[in-house]
C-alpha positions in Angstrom: 96.2 116.9 117.4 96.1 113.7 116.0 99.9 112.6 114.4 100.6 113.4 111.4 100.3 110.2 108.6 103.6 109.5 107.6 102.8 106.2 105.2 100.0 105.8 102.6 99.0 102.3 101.5 96.4 101.6 98.5 95.1 98.6 97.9 93.0 99.0 94.4 89.8 96.9 93.8 86.2 97.9 91.7 83.1 98.7 93.9 80.8 96.3 94.1 79.3 92.9 94.7 79.7 91.7 91.3 83.9 92.3 91.3 84.3 90.7 95.2 85.8 87.1 94.7 87.5 88.3 91.4 91.2 88.9 90.6 90.1 92.6 89.9 89.7 93.3 93.8 93.1 91.3 94.7 94.3 94.6 96.1 91.1 95.3 98.4 92.2 91.3 99.7 95.5 92.5 100.4 94.9 95.4 102.8 91.9 93.9 104.4 94.1 91.2 105.2 97.1 93.9 106.6 94.6 95.8 108.5 93.3 92.6 109.8 96.6 91.0 110.8 97.8 94.5 112.5 94.5 94.8 114.2 94.1 98.5 112.7 90.7 100.0 113.1 88.1 98.8 111.0 87.4 100.7 107.7 85.2 104.0 107.5 84.0 105.7 104.6 86.3 109.2 104.1 85.7 111.1 100.7 86.0 108.8 97.8 86.8 105.4 99.5 87.1 103.6 102.8 90.2 104.5 105.5 91.9 103.0 108.0 94.9 104.4 109.9 96.9 103.2 112.9 100.5 102.9 113.7 102.6 100.3 112.1 106.8 100.1 112.3 107.0 103.2 114.3 105.0 105.1 111.9 101.6 106.6 111.4 99.8 104.3 108.7 96.6 105.4 106.2 95.1 102.3 104.6 93.2 103.4 101.7 90.4 101.2 99.2 89.1 104.2 96.6 85.9 103.0 96.0 86.4 103.8 92.2 86.5 101.4 89.5 90.6 99.6 88.2 90.0 102.3 85.4 89.7 105.3 87.3 91.6 104.6 90.0 
């Protein structure tokens, strides 16, 4: 059985290439950098977003990028 997730980190942004390099996606970029730095698994689609799970600081962690526009998150 998979260990229970104890922490959730959410990076907000807007989906779509037109927002990719805008200030609206700073949250996405921060969680992407965190996942890369901590060598967590690549993001995969889960529900209405993209998720990565792993361990950080001795706790199970989920990192989420919701695929909703900022005003709907």
